[in-house]
C-alpha positions as CSV (number, residue, x, y, z in Angstrom):
1,X,150.5,28.4,162.5
2,X,151.2,24.8,163.4
3,X,149.4,23.0,166.3
4,X,150.5,20.0,168.4
5,X,148.8,17.6,170.8
6,X,150.4,15.9,173.8
7,X,150.0,12.1,173.3
8,X,152.3,11.0,176.2
9,X,153.3,12.7,179.4
10,X,156.8,13.3,180.6
11,X,158.2,15.0,183.7
12,X,157.2,18.6,183.8
13,X,154.9,18.2,180.8
14,X,151.4,19.5,180.3
15,X,148.4,17.3,180.9
16,X,147.7,14.6,178.4
17,X,145.9,15.7,175.3
18,X,147.0,19.3,175.8
19,X,147.5,21.3,172.7
20,X,150.1,24.0,171.9
21,X,150.6,26.3,168.9
22,X,153.9,27.1,167.3
23,X,154.5,30.2,169.5
24,X,158.1,30.6,170.7
25,X,157.5,29.8,174.4
26,X,155.5,26.7,173.7
27,X,157.1,25.4,170.6
28,X,160.3,24.6,172.5
29,X,158.5,21.8,174.3
30,X,157.8,20.1,171.0
31,X,161.4,20.6,169.9
32,X,162.7,19.1,173.1
33,X,160.3,16.1,173.1
34,X,159.0,15.7,169.6
35,X,158.2,12.0,170.3
36,X,155.6,13.0,172.9
37,X,153.7,15.3,170.6
38,X,151.7,14.8,167.5
39,X,151.0,17.6,165.0
40,X,147.4,18.5,164.5
41,X,146.2,19.3,161.0
42,X,143.0,21.3,160.8
43,X,140.7,20.9,157.9
44,X,140.1,24.3,156.3
45,X,136.6,23.4,155.1
46,X,133.8,22.1,157.2
47,X,132.9,18.4,157.4
48,X,129.9,17.9,155.1
49,X,131.3,20.2,152.4
50,X,130.4,19.1,148.9
51,X,132.9,19.8,146.2
52,X,133.5,19.2,142.5
53,X,136.9,17.8,141.4
54,X,138.7,18.5,138.2
55,X,137.3,15.3,136.7
56,X,133.8,16.8,137.0
57,X,132.6,14.3,139.7
58,X,130.9,15.4,142.9
59,X,132.4,14.4,146.3
60,X,131.5,15.1,149.9
61,X,133.7,15.2,153.0
62,X,132.2,12.8,155.5
63,X,134.5,12.7,158.5
64,X,138.0,12.9,159.9
65,X,139.7,9.9,161.4
66,X,143.4,9.9,162.5
67,X,144.2,13.0,160.5
68,X,142.6,11.3,157.4
69,X,139.7,12.8,155.7
70,X,137.0,10.3,154.7
71,X,135.4,11.3,151.4
72,X,132.4,9.8,149.6
73,X,132.3,9.7,145.9
74,X,129.6,10.0,143.3
75,X,129.1,6.2,143.3
76,X,127.1,4.9,146.3
77,X,129.2,3.3,148.9
78,X,132.5,4.5,147.5
79,X,134.6,6.0,150.2
80,X,138.3,7.0,150.0
81,X,140.6,9.0,152.2
82,X,143.1,11.8,151.9
83,X,145.4,13.5,154.4
84,X,144.2,16.8,155.7
85,X,147.3,18.4,154.2
86,X,146.4,17.2,150.8
87,X,142.7,18.1,151.1
88,X,143.6,21.7,152.2
89,X,146.0,21.9,149.3
90,X,143.4,20.8,146.8
91,X,141.0,23.4,147.9
92,X,143.7,26.1,148.1
93,X,144.8,25.6,144.5
94,X,141.2,24.9,143.3
95,X,141.8,21.4,142.2
96,X,138.6,20.9,144.3
97,X,136.0,23.6,144.4
98,X,133.1,23.9,146.7
99,X,129.9,22.8,145.0
100,X,126.3,23.8,145.9
101,X,123.4,22.2,144.0
102,X,121.3,24.5,141.9
103,X,118.6,26.1,144.1
104,X,116.5,27.7,141.4
105,X,115.0,27.2,138.0
106,X,114.2,29.9,135.5
107,X,110.6,29.7,134.5
108,X,110.3,32.6,132.0
109,X,112.4,35.1,130.2
110,X,111.6,38.3,128.3
111,X,114.1,40.2,126.1
112,X,117.0,38.3,127.9
113,X,115.7,39.4,131.3
114,X,114.5,36.8,133.8
115,X,110.7,37.3,134.5
116,X,110.0,34.3,136.8
117,X,112.0,31.8,138.8
118,X,111.1,28.7,140.8
119,X,112.7,28.0,144.2
120,X,113.5,24.3,144.0
121,X,113.5,23.6,147.8
122,X,109.7,24.2,147.9
123,X,108.5,24.9,144.4
124,X,107.5,28.6,145.2
125,X,107.6,30.7,142.0
126,X,108.6,34.4,142.2
127,X,107.8,36.8,139.4
128,X,108.7,40.4,138.6
129,X,106.3,42.8,140.5
130,X,105.6,40.2,143.1
131,X,105.5,41.7,146.6
132,X,107.7,39.7,149.0
133,X,109.2,40.0,152.5
134,X,112.4,39.0,154.2
135,X,111.5,37.2,157.5
136,X,114.6,38.7,159.1
137,X,113.2,42.2,158.5
138,X,110.3,43.7,160.5
139,X,107.0,42.3,159.5
140,X,105.9,45.5,157.8
141,X,108.9,45.7,155.6
142,X,108.1,44.4,152.1
143,X,109.3,45.1,148.6
144,X,108.3,44.4,145.0
145,X,110.7,42.4,142.9
146,X,112.1,44.5,140.1
147,X,115.1,42.4,139.0
148,X,116.5,38.9,139.1
149,X,120.2,38.1,138.9
150,X,122.7,35.4,139.9
151,X,125.2,35.9,142.7
152,X,128.9,36.2,142.0
153,X,129.4,32.4,142.4
154,X,126.5,31.7,139.9
155,X,124.8,29.6,142.5
156,X,122.0,31.6,144.1
157,X,119.3,33.6,142.4
158,X,118.9,37.1,143.8
159,X,115.7,39.2,143.8
160,X,116.6,42.9,144.2
161,X,120.0,41.7,145.6
162,X,118.5,39.3,148.2
163,X,118.7,35.5,147.7
164,X,115.3,33.9,146.9
165,X,116.1,31.3,149.6
166,X,115.8,34.2,152.1
167,X,112.5,35.7,151.1
168,X,108.8,34.7,151.3
169,X,105.9,35.8,149.2
170,X,103.3,38.1,150.7
171,X,99.7,36.9,150.7
172,X,98.0,37.7,147.4
173,X,94.5,39.1,148.1
174,X,93.2,39.1,144.6
175,X,94.4,38.7,141.0
176,X,92.6,41.2,138.9
177,X,90.9,40.7,135.5
178,X,93.9,42.5,133.9
179,X,96.3,40.0,135.4
180,X,97.8,42.0,138.3
181,X,98.4,40.6,141.8
182,X,97.2,42.8,144.5
183,X,98.2,42.7,148.2
184,X,97.2,44.2,151.5
185,X,97.4,48.0,151.2
186,X,96.9,48.0,147.4
187,X,93.9,49.8,145.7
188,X,91.7,48.0,143.2
189,X,88.9,49.3,141.0
190,X,85.8,47.1,140.8
191,X,82.8,47.2,138.5
192,X,80.0,46.2,140.9
193,X,76.6,44.6,140.4
194,X,75.0,48.0,139.8
195,X,77.5,48.8,137.1
196,X,79.3,51.4,139.2
197,X,83.1,51.6,139.5
198,X,84.3,51.4,143.1
199,X,87.8,51.9,144.4
200,X,88.7,49.6,147.3
201,X,91.8,49.5,149.5
202,X,92.4,45.9,150.5
203,X,93.3,45.2,154.2
204,X,94.1,41.9,155.9
205,X,90.4,41.1,156.3
206,X,89.3,41.9,152.7
207,X,88.1,39.2,150.4
208,X,86.8,39.1,146.8
209,X,83.2,40.3,146.4
210,X,80.8,38.0,144.5
211,X,79.8,39.5,141.2
212,X,82.5,42.2,141.3
213,X,85.0,42.4,138.4
214,X,88.3,43.8,139.7
215,X,91.0,45.8,137.9
216,X,94.4,47.2,139.0
217,X,93.7,50.7,137.6
218,X,90.7,52.9,137.1
219,X,91.5,53.3,133.4
220,X,91.4,49.5,133.0
221,X,88.1,49.3,134.9
222,X,86.6,52.1,132.8
223,X,87.7,50.4,129.5
224,X,86.0,47.2,130.6
225,X,82.9,49.1,131.7
226,X,82.6,50.9,128.4
227,X,82.7,47.6,126.5
228,X,79.8,46.0,128.4
229,X,76.3,45.5,127.0
230,X,74.6,47.1,130.0
231,X,71.0,46.7,128.9
232,X,68.7,46.1,125.9
233,X,66.4,48.9,124.8
234,X,62.7,48.6,124.6
235,X,63.1,48.3,120.8
236,X,65.5,45.3,121.2
237,X,69.0,46.9,120.7
238,X,71.9,46.0,123.1
239,X,73.6,49.1,124.6
240,X,77.0,49.8,126.0
241,X,77.9,52.6,128.5
242,X,79.3,54.7,125.7
243,X,76.2,54.4,123.5
244,X,73.6,57.2,123.2
245,X,69.9,56.5,123.4
246,X,66.5,58.1,123.9
247,X,64.2,57.5,126.9
248,X,60.7,58.1,127.9
249,X,59.5,58.4,131.5
250,X,56.1,56.6,131.6
251,X,55.3,57.4,135.2
252,X,56.7,58.6,138.5
253,X,60.5,58.2,138.5
254,X,61.6,55.8,141.3
255,X,65.3,55.1,141.2
256,X,68.5,55.8,143.1
257,X,67.6,59.5,143.3
258,X,64.3,58.7,145.1
259,X,60.7,59.3,143.8
260,X,60.4,62.2,141.4
261,X,58.0,63.3,138.7
262,X,60.5,64.8,136.3
263,X,59.8,64.5,132.6
264,X,56.6,62.4,132.2
265,X,56.1,61.2,128.6
266,X,58.8,63.5,127.2
267,X,61.4,62.0,124.8
268,X,64.8,62.7,126.3
269,X,68.2,62.2,124.8
270,X,71.0,60.4,126.8
271,X,74.7,60.6,125.9
272,X,76.8,61.0,129.0
273,X,76.2,61.2,132.7
274,X,75.1,58.9,135.5
275,X,73.4,55.8,134.2
276,X,70.7,54.7,136.6
277,X,69.5,51.2,135.6
278,X,67.6,50.8,138.9
279,X,64.9,53.3,137.9
280,X,61.4,52.2,137.2
281,X,58.9,53.6,134.7
282,X,61.7,54.3,132.2
283,X,61.6,53.0,128.6
284,X,64.8,53.3,126.6
285,X,65.0,53.3,122.8
286,X,67.8,53.2,120.2
287,X,66.4,56.0,118.1
288,X,64.4,59.1,118.7
289,X,61.8,58.1,116.1
290,X,61.1,54.8,118.0
291,X,60.8,56.7,121.3
292,X,58.3,59.2,119.8
293,X,56.3,56.4,118.2
294,X,56.0,54.7,121.6
295,X,54.7,57.9,123.1
296,X,52.1,58.3,120.3
297,X,50.9,54.7,120.9
298,X,50.9,54.6,124.6
299,X,50.5,58.0,126.2
300,X,47.0,58.6,127.5
301,X,46.6,62.0,125.9
302,X,43.2,62.0,124.0
303,X,39.9,63.0,125.7
304,X,36.6,61.5,124.8
305,X,35.8,64.7,122.9
306,X,39.0,64.3,120.9
307,X,37.9,60.9,119.8
308,X,34.3,62.0,119.0
309,X,35.7,64.9,117.0
310,X,37.8,62.6,114.8
311,X,35.4,59.7,114.1
312,X,33.3,59.9,110.9
313,X,29.8,58.4,110.6
314,X,30.1,54.6,109.9
315,X,27.8,52.2,108.1
316,X,27.8,49.1,110.4
317,X,25.9,46.8,108.0
318,X,27.7,43.4,107.8
319,X,30.9,44.5,109.7
320,X,32.4,42.3,112.4
321,X,34.5,44.2,115.0
322,X,36.1,43.8,118.4
323,X,34.8,44.8,121.7
324,X,37.2,47.7,121.9
325,X,36.1,48.9,118.4
326,X,32.5,48.4,119.5
327,X,33.0,51.0,122.2
328,X,34.5,53.5,119.8
329,X,31.7,52.9,117.3
330,X,29.1,53.4,119.9
331,X,30.7,56.6,120.9
332,X,30.7,57.6,117.3
333,X,27.1,56.8,116.8
334,X,26.2,58.6,120.0
335,X,28.2,61.7,118.8
336,X,26.6,61.7,115.4
337,X,23.2,61.2,116.9
338,X,23.7,64.3,118.9
339,X,24.9,66.5,116.1
C-alpha cells in the first residue's frame, strides 16, 4: 500500500503534512493534484539495523533524510546513502541480511555436545547441570540446564530452548568435593569433624561448615569416609573406617554413649558398627596378639600373694637392682623367711 504526504495546500485540501494511503476515496486527491503530494516510502527495517552485504562487509542504518537512508560502512567515518526503495529491495531479496554479533562463546565440548558456554555480554559461564532462572518467570521457577543448541538463525545460544541472554544463574551454595554445584533446596552429604556422615538440606541462610567435607551423594561421602585414616592404633598402625582391629577398655567407658563399665580389660574385636573415637579409656590394636600382650603387661591382676608364690629364694650378694626390684626382693625375702 502506497502512502502520500501533502506538501502544499490547495482549495479544499487537507491540512498541510496530512498523509493518505492508496485507498480509493483518498487516492483520487493524489491523482487530481499529484504536484501537491509527495509519496512516502517507509523503511521496512528499523533504524539502527546492522546488516551484512554480499561483499561480506558489515553496515549499519544510521538515519533517514529526505527519503534517503544514511548508511555507515565498516570503515570509520564512511557514510553513504541509498533510497528507501533500494534498501527495502536489498533486504527483500537478501542482498543484505540482518546481522547480529555473536553473543556467546563455546567453552567446552564433550562427544560433539556443548558442555559450557560463555555469555559475551558479561562473561557469565553456563554449564550442563547448572541451575538457572528466567527473570520473567516467577522467582521460584528454576530449571537445570540439560542441553545447549543454536537458534534457527545460528545467532543465539539456547539453554533448554531459552536464549542464554534471557537467563540468570542461581546462587551456588557450595561446590562439593566430587565437583557438583549445589543450590538452595539441594541435599548434600558431609563428613563432619567427628567422622560422621550428615545429610543437610541447604536453604537461603546456609553456609559451608568449617572442617566439613561435602559430597553430592551419600555413596560418594561413604567412599571418601572409607578411604580416610581415622586413627592410629596404640601399636602404631594407621586405620581406615573399613579396617578391623582389637580394642581393650582400660577403665570406665566415657564416650558418646555416656559413662559405662562394659568390658574392662577384655580384648574385643571390631569390624563393623558405630565407630566412637570420642571414648576415653580405650586402647586399639592392629592385632589380637598385641592387644592381649598389652593386657598382660598393664592389667592390675596379680595379688601380693600371687607374687610371693612365684618368687624363688634369691642370693643378693653383689647384685645391683632398681627400687622397684628392691620391693619385690624384700617381699620375696619376707615370704621365704615366713616359710
